[in-house]
C-alpha positions as CSV (number, residue, x, y, z in Angstrom):
1,M,24.2,78.6,14.6
2,E,21.7,80.8,15.5
3,K,22.1,84.5,14.5
4,K,20.3,87.4,16.3
5,V,19.2,90.2,13.8
6,L,18.0,93.5,14.3
7,F,15.3,94.8,12.1
8,I,14.8,98.3,11.6
9,T,11.3,99.3,9.8
10,S,9.6,102.5,10.7
11,D,6.4,100.7,11.1
12,F,5.3,97.4,12.9
13,L,3.0,95.6,14.3
14,P,-0.1,96.1,15.4
15,N,-0.2,98.9,13.0
16,R,-0.7,96.4,9.8
17,N,-0.9,97.9,6.2
18,G,0.6,97.6,2.6
19,G,4.4,98.4,4.9
20,T,4.2,96.2,7.4
21,I,3.4,93.2,5.9
22,R,6.6,91.5,4.6
23,L,8.2,92.0,7.8
24,E,5.5,90.1,9.6
25,K,5.1,87.8,7.1
26,L,9.6,86.9,7.3
27,I,9.3,86.7,11.0
28,K,6.1,84.6,11.5
29,Y,7.6,81.4,9.4
30,F,12.0,82.4,10.7
31,P,11.4,79.9,13.3
32,G,12.8,76.9,12.2
33,Q,15.4,79.2,10.2
34,R,17.8,79.6,12.9
35,I,16.9,83.4,13.3
36,I,16.4,85.0,16.4
37,P,14.3,88.3,15.4
38,F,14.5,91.9,17.4
39,V,12.6,94.8,16.2
40,L,13.1,98.6,16.0
41,T,10.7,100.7,15.3
42,R,8.4,103.9,16.0
43,R,6.0,103.9,19.0
44,Y,2.8,105.4,18.7
45,G,0.6,106.7,21.7
46,F,2.1,105.1,24.9
47,S,3.2,102.1,24.5
48,M,6.5,101.0,25.9
49,G,9.1,98.5,24.9
50,P,10.3,96.0,24.8
51,E,7.0,93.8,23.5
52,H,6.9,90.1,22.4
53,I,5.1,90.1,19.1
54,N,5.0,86.4,17.2
55,G,8.4,85.8,18.3
56,A,10.2,88.6,17.5
57,T,11.4,90.9,20.6
58,V,9.8,95.2,19.6
59,Y,11.5,98.4,21.2
60,R,9.7,101.1,19.7
61,T,11.1,104.9,19.7
62,S,8.9,108.4,19.9
63,N,8.1,108.9,16.2
64,R,9.2,112.5,16.0
65,D,7.6,113.6,13.5
66,L,8.6,117.4,13.4
67,F,6.2,118.5,10.4
68,E,3.1,116.7,11.6
69,W,3.7,118.3,15.5
70,G,4.1,121.6,13.1
71,L,1.1,121.2,11.3
72,K,-0.9,120.4,14.6
73,F,0.1,123.9,15.9
74,I,-0.6,125.1,13.1
75,S,-4.1,123.9,13.0
76,V,-5.1,125.0,16.4
77,I,-4.0,128.6,15.5
78,K,-6.5,128.7,12.7
79,K,-9.3,126.9,14.7
80,T,-8.9,130.1,17.3
81,F,-8.9,132.5,15.2
82,R,-11.4,131.2,12.3
83,R,-14.6,129.5,12.6
84,K,-14.6,125.9,11.6
85,N,-15.9,124.5,8.1
86,S,-18.9,122.6,7.9
87,E,-18.1,119.2,7.5
88,I,-18.2,117.6,4.0
89,N,-20.8,115.1,2.6
90,K,-19.3,111.6,4.5
91,S,-22.8,109.7,2.9
92,E,-22.0,105.6,2.4
93,G,-21.5,105.2,-1.7
94,K,-19.2,108.6,-2.6
95,P,-15.8,108.5,-3.6
96,K,-13.4,109.3,-1.3
97,A,-9.9,111.6,-2.1
98,A,-6.7,110.2,-1.3
99,Q,-5.3,113.0,0.6
100,E,-2.6,115.1,-0.4
101,V,-1.0,115.9,3.0
102,T,0.3,119.1,3.0
103,N,3.6,118.3,5.3
104,A,4.2,115.0,3.0
105,R,3.9,117.2,0.1
106,F,6.5,119.7,2.0
107,A,9.2,116.7,2.6
108,D,8.8,115.6,-1.0
109,N,10.8,119.3,-1.5
110,W,12.5,119.8,1.7
111,V,13.4,116.7,4.0
112,V,15.6,113.9,2.9
113,P,14.9,111.1,2.3
114,D,11.7,111.5,4.3
115,T,10.0,112.8,7.1
116,D,10.9,109.3,9.6
117,V,14.9,111.1,9.1
118,F,14.2,112.6,12.2
119,W,13.2,109.2,13.5
120,A,15.6,107.5,12.9
121,L,18.6,109.9,14.2
122,G,16.6,109.9,17.3
123,S,16.9,106.1,17.3
124,V,20.7,105.9,17.0
125,Y,21.2,105.3,21.1
126,Q,18.6,102.9,21.3
127,A,19.8,101.2,18.3
128,Y,23.1,101.0,20.2
129,K,22.0,99.8,23.6
130,I,19.8,97.0,21.8
131,I,23.2,95.6,19.6
132,K,25.3,95.9,23.1
133,K,22.6,94.3,24.8
134,Q,21.0,91.0,22.8
135,E,25.0,90.8,21.0
136,I,23.1,91.5,18.0
137,G,25.5,90.1,14.8
138,V,22.7,91.5,11.3
139,V,21.6,94.2,11.3
140,Y,18.0,94.4,8.7
141,S,16.6,97.5,7.4
142,S,14.0,97.7,5.6
143,S,12.4,100.2,3.7
144,P,9.8,101.9,1.8
145,S,11.3,104.5,4.5
146,S,14.8,104.9,3.2
147,S,15.6,106.4,6.4
148,V,15.3,102.7,8.2
149,H,19.0,103.1,6.1
150,I,20.2,105.8,7.3
151,L,19.9,104.7,10.6
152,G,21.2,101.5,9.5
153,L,24.2,103.5,7.8
154,L,25.2,105.2,11.2
155,I,24.8,101.5,12.8
156,K,27.3,100.3,10.6
157,M,30.1,103.3,10.2
158,T,30.5,102.8,13.9
159,V,30.1,99.2,14.7
160,P,32.1,98.1,11.9
161,R,31.6,94.4,13.1
162,I,27.9,94.8,12.4
163,K,26.9,92.7,8.8
164,W,24.4,94.8,7.9
165,I,21.5,93.9,5.1
166,T,19.5,96.7,3.1
167,E,15.9,95.6,1.9
168,Y,14.4,97.8,-0.7
169,R,10.8,96.9,-0.9
170,D,10.4,100.7,-2.6
171,P,13.7,101.6,-4.3
172,W,15.4,104.8,-3.2
173,T,16.0,107.4,-5.7
174,F,14.9,104.8,-8.5
175,N,11.0,104.9,-7.4
176,P,8.8,105.9,-10.1
177,F,6.9,107.4,-7.8
178,R,9.2,109.7,-6.3
179,Y,9.2,113.6,-6.7
180,S,12.7,115.6,-7.3
181,K,13.2,117.7,-4.9
182,P,15.5,121.0,-5.4
183,Y,19.3,120.7,-7.1
184,L,21.0,120.2,-3.5
185,F,18.8,118.0,-1.9
186,E,18.5,115.9,-5.0
187,K,22.6,115.6,-4.8
188,L,21.9,114.7,-1.0
189,D,19.5,112.4,-1.8
190,H,21.5,110.5,-4.2
191,L,25.1,110.7,-2.1
192,L,23.1,109.2,0.8
193,E,22.0,106.2,-1.2
194,K,25.4,105.7,-2.4
195,K,26.7,105.8,0.7
196,C,24.5,103.4,2.2
197,T,24.8,101.4,-1.0
198,K,28.3,101.1,-0.8
199,H,28.9,100.5,2.9
200,A,26.0,97.8,3.0
201,D,27.5,94.2,3.1
202,H,24.5,92.7,0.9
203,L,21.4,94.3,-0.5
204,I,17.5,92.7,-1.4
205,V,15.3,93.9,-3.7
206,V,12.1,92.4,-4.9
207,S,12.3,92.8,-8.8
208,A,14.8,92.0,-11.3
209,Y,14.7,95.2,-12.3
210,F,15.5,97.4,-9.7
211,K,19.0,94.6,-9.2
212,E,19.6,96.1,-12.7
213,L,19.1,99.5,-11.8
214,F,21.5,99.1,-8.7
215,L,24.3,97.4,-11.0
216,E,24.1,99.8,-13.9
217,K,23.8,103.4,-11.4
218,Y,26.7,101.7,-8.9
219,K,29.5,100.1,-10.6
220,F,31.7,99.0,-7.3
221,L,28.6,96.4,-6.8
222,N,28.6,92.9,-8.2
223,E,26.0,90.1,-9.1
224,Q,26.1,88.4,-6.2
225,Q,26.3,91.4,-3.2
226,I,22.4,91.7,-4.4
227,D,19.4,89.2,-4.0
228,V,16.2,89.4,-5.8
229,I,13.0,88.1,-3.8
230,P,10.0,89.0,-4.5
231,N,6.8,90.0,-2.1
232,G,4.2,86.9,-2.5
233,Y,1.2,85.5,-0.5
234,D,0.2,83.7,2.5
235,L,-2.1,80.9,2.4
236,E,-3.0,80.9,6.3
237,D,-4.7,84.2,5.3
238,F,-7.1,82.4,3.5
239,D,-8.0,80.1,6.0
240,F,-11.2,82.1,6.9
241,L,-12.8,82.2,3.5
242,K,-15.1,79.4,4.0
243,S,-17.9,81.7,5.8
244,G,-16.1,85.0,5.1
245,I,-16.5,86.0,1.2
246,I,-18.2,88.8,0.1
247,D,-20.7,88.0,-2.2
248,A,-20.8,90.8,-5.1
249,G,-24.3,89.5,-6.1
250,T,-25.9,88.6,-9.7
251,M,-24.2,91.0,-11.5
252,I,-21.1,90.6,-13.4
253,S,-18.8,92.4,-10.9
254,I,-15.0,93.9,-11.1
255,V,-13.5,94.3,-7.6
256,H,-10.5,96.5,-6.9
257,T,-9.6,96.9,-2.4
258,G,-6.9,99.8,-1.9
259,S,-6.2,103.1,-2.4
260,F,-5.0,104.7,-5.5
261,Y,-3.0,108.6,-5.7
262,E,-2.0,111.2,-8.1
263,K,0.6,108.7,-9.7
264,R,-1.5,105.3,-9.7
265,S,-4.7,106.6,-11.0
266,L,-8.7,105.2,-11.3
267,S,-9.6,107.3,-13.9
268,P,-8.7,105.3,-16.9
269,L,-11.1,103.0,-15.5
270,V,-14.4,104.8,-14.8
271,E,-13.7,107.1,-17.7
272,A,-14.3,104.3,-19.8
273,L,-17.5,103.2,-17.5
274,Y,-18.7,106.6,-18.4
275,E,-18.4,106.2,-22.0
276,V,-19.9,103.0,-22.3
277,E,-22.9,104.5,-20.1
278,K,-23.7,106.7,-22.5
279,E,-24.1,104.4,-25.5
280,D,-25.3,101.6,-23.3
281,P,-28.0,103.0,-20.5
282,G,-28.7,99.2,-18.9
283,L,-24.9,98.8,-18.4
284,S,-25.3,99.4,-14.5
285,S,-28.1,96.8,-14.3
286,R,-25.7,93.9,-15.4
287,L,-22.1,95.1,-14.2
288,K,-20.6,96.8,-11.3
289,F,-16.9,98.1,-10.6
290,I,-16.5,98.0,-6.5
291,Q,-13.7,99.8,-5.1
292,Y,-13.0,99.5,-1.7
293,G,-10.3,102.5,-0.4
294,K,-9.5,106.0,-1.3
295,I,-9.3,107.0,-4.8
296,D,-6.7,109.3,-6.5
297,P,-8.0,113.3,-7.1
298,K,-7.7,113.2,-11.0
299,A,-10.2,110.4,-11.1
300,L,-12.5,112.1,-8.2
301,H,-12.6,115.1,-9.7
302,F,-14.4,113.2,-12.8
303,L,-16.4,111.7,-10.4
304,E,-17.7,114.4,-9.0
305,A,-18.6,116.2,-12.4
306,N,-20.0,113.0,-13.6
307,V,-22.7,110.2,-12.5
308,V,-21.1,106.7,-13.1
309,K,-24.0,104.3,-12.0
310,S,-21.5,101.5,-12.5
311,A,-19.6,101.8,-9.7
312,V,-19.8,101.5,-6.3
313,F,-17.3,103.1,-3.5
314,F,-16.5,101.9,-0.2
315,Q,-14.1,103.0,3.0
316,T,-10.8,100.8,3.2
317,V,-11.2,97.7,4.8
318,S,-9.5,95.1,6.5
319,H,-7.5,93.0,5.2
320,K,-8.9,90.3,6.2
321,E,-12.4,91.9,4.3
322,S,-10.2,92.5,1.2
323,L,-9.3,89.2,0.5
324,G,-12.9,88.5,1.0
325,A,-14.0,90.9,-1.5
326,M,-11.6,89.3,-4.1
327,F,-12.4,86.1,-3.9
328,G,-16.4,87.4,-4.5
329,A,-15.3,89.2,-7.6
330,D,-15.8,88.3,-11.2
331,W,-13.1,90.0,-12.2
332,L,-10.5,91.5,-10.6
333,L,-8.6,95.0,-11.3
334,L,-5.2,95.7,-11.2
335,I,-3.4,99.2,-11.6
336,P,0.6,98.7,-10.4
337,G,1.1,102.6,-11.9
338,P,4.4,103.7,-13.3
339,G,7.8,102.5,-13.2
340,K,9.7,99.3,-15.4
341,G,10.3,97.8,-11.7
342,T,6.8,98.1,-9.9
343,M,5.7,95.6,-8.6
344,T,2.9,95.4,-6.1
345,G,2.2,92.5,-3.8
346,K,-1.4,92.4,-4.4
347,I,-0.6,90.5,-7.5
348,F,0.1,87.3,-5.4
349,E,-2.9,87.4,-3.6
350,Y,-5.0,87.7,-6.9
351,I,-3.4,84.7,-8.2
352,V,-4.1,82.9,-4.9
353,A,-7.7,83.9,-5.3
354,R,-7.8,82.1,-8.8
355,K,-9.9,85.4,-10.6
356,P,-9.5,86.7,-14.3
357,I,-7.3,89.7,-13.4
358,L,-7.7,92.9,-15.2
359,I,-4.4,94.7,-15.3
360,L,-4.0,98.3,-16.6
361,A,-0.6,98.8,-17.2
362,D,2.1,99.5,-19.9
363,E,5.3,97.9,-18.8
364,G,6.6,96.4,-15.1
365,P,7.2,92.9,-13.6
366,A,3.0,92.5,-12.7
367,K,2.0,92.9,-16.1
368,Q,3.9,90.2,-17.6
369,I,3.2,87.8,-15.1
370,V,-0.4,88.0,-16.3
371,Q,0.8,87.5,-19.6
372,D,3.4,84.9,-19.3
373,H,0.1,82.6,-17.3
374,K,-2.5,83.5,-19.5
375,L,-4.3,85.0,-16.1
376,G,-6.5,87.8,-17.0
377,I,-6.1,90.7,-19.5
378,C,-4.0,93.3,-20.0
379,L,-4.6,97.0,-21.2
380,S,-2.7,100.2,-21.4
381,P,-4.2,102.8,-19.3
382,E,-4.0,104.8,-22.1
383,D,-6.3,102.7,-24.5
384,K,-9.3,103.9,-24.0
385,L,-11.1,102.0,-26.7
386,G,-9.8,99.2,-25.5
387,I,-11.0,99.0,-21.4
388,K,-14.3,100.3,-22.9
389,D,-14.6,96.8,-25.3
390,F,-13.9,95.1,-22.7
391,I,-16.3,96.3,-20.4
392,F,-18.5,95.7,-23.2
393,K,-17.8,92.4,-23.7
394,I,-17.8,90.9,-20.3
395,S,-21.1,93.0,-19.3
396,N,-22.7,91.1,-22.2
397,G,-21.5,87.6,-21.6
398,F,-18.2,87.2,-23.6
399,K,-15.9,84.4,-21.8
400,F,-12.2,85.3,-22.5
401,D,-9.4,82.3,-22.7
402,I,-7.9,83.0,-19.1
403,V,-6.1,80.2,-17.1
404,T,-7.3,80.8,-13.6
405,D,-5.2,77.5,-12.0
406,L,-1.4,78.9,-11.8
407,D,0.7,75.4,-11.7
408,N,1.4,74.8,-8.1
409,S,5.2,74.6,-8.8
410,E,5.4,78.0,-10.0
411,L,2.7,79.8,-7.2
412,R,5.3,77.9,-4.2
413,N,7.7,80.6,-5.6
414,Y,5.4,83.1,-3.7
415,D,5.1,80.9,-1.1
416,R,5.8,83.4,2.4
417,R,7.3,80.1,3.8
418,V,9.3,79.6,0.9
419,I,10.2,83.8,0.9
420,A,11.0,83.3,4.9
421,G,14.0,81.2,3.7
422,K,15.4,82.5,1.3
423,V,15.7,85.9,3.4
424,S,16.8,83.8,6.1
425,E,20.0,82.3,3.7
426,V,20.7,85.7,2.9
427,I,21.3,86.6,6.9
428,E,22.9,83.0,7.5
429,N,26.0,83.5,4.6
430,A,26.4,87.6,5.4
């Protein structure tokens, strides 16, 4: 029997980023899984719904980002009374920092759970209309924005017949990248998470460690209520690579695509490169580190004060160009960031690229995968001597004992088709 499912997400196609890819791929591979997908998401610009994208009916409601509107108002006032500052250097090859946006940091402290809550609260009526008109049986709220679960909670509490599945691609209060809020706001954040967890019919998380955290914190949960379904790769994303590989040249190359930010810093690598260059001035003629995307403030500050000749920086590129850069590299850099459960989806594309991986991490499932399957070299971000030794070795032709061909039966567990099948099974059993 087919099930009509309303997916609630803060962002969706045509926007394409790390937060949209999972749901995009689920919907792509649902045909044949007896799932009829509907999507409720934010509206940008003047798009009017419903739209039909990849077999899903997509409804959009106004963004209602009050902080963004306030920031724009303040900006207009400032421009009225102050001369516009000259534009900062935009020349190619210069590192660009990940922006520390004022309203986002303000929201870290004063908005529960995040600024998308205004969109979520303003979308309740539209959600009821969709549920009634389309005879929806299952609501599936998918973070990273935790506010999607607030909307799911309001639906569940007022339409009890609905089966509600919450998916935590990023955890809520368990998130190691999260900033603590003032006391009362922190209490409210945890209370809302508890309410959502208690009222949900089923939970999906992307790592076994996140499941452990939920079971430990909420004793009313049992093992059967939570499924671990990881992120993965889509082989069709790699079809273009016969002509789309970005060749890094004759030098040994270490490549990273994607942005760094405050709690996930590039500084351990660039600092090590700088020190190796001082000891070996010819390094930049043999090795290049290539970064596509913004970098964190700490690394930027270091690069502004020091010249690192063996590092090259480019602006953020498309997902297609990102994959081409991976396949053209000799080594791929992975820095997941803090947390035992932090599981970046990038690792699965790295595995498909069949390139050795340098992972800088103290813990976490990504490190475990690399270690267990001998896919690369694992070092602590604090191990500067180890990182320097690695740079010395690969720049001088040393060959590590690396397995770049992971057994296909294991790799298949992370195929987006398999993942869609697992999610479909959860929905059908809800």
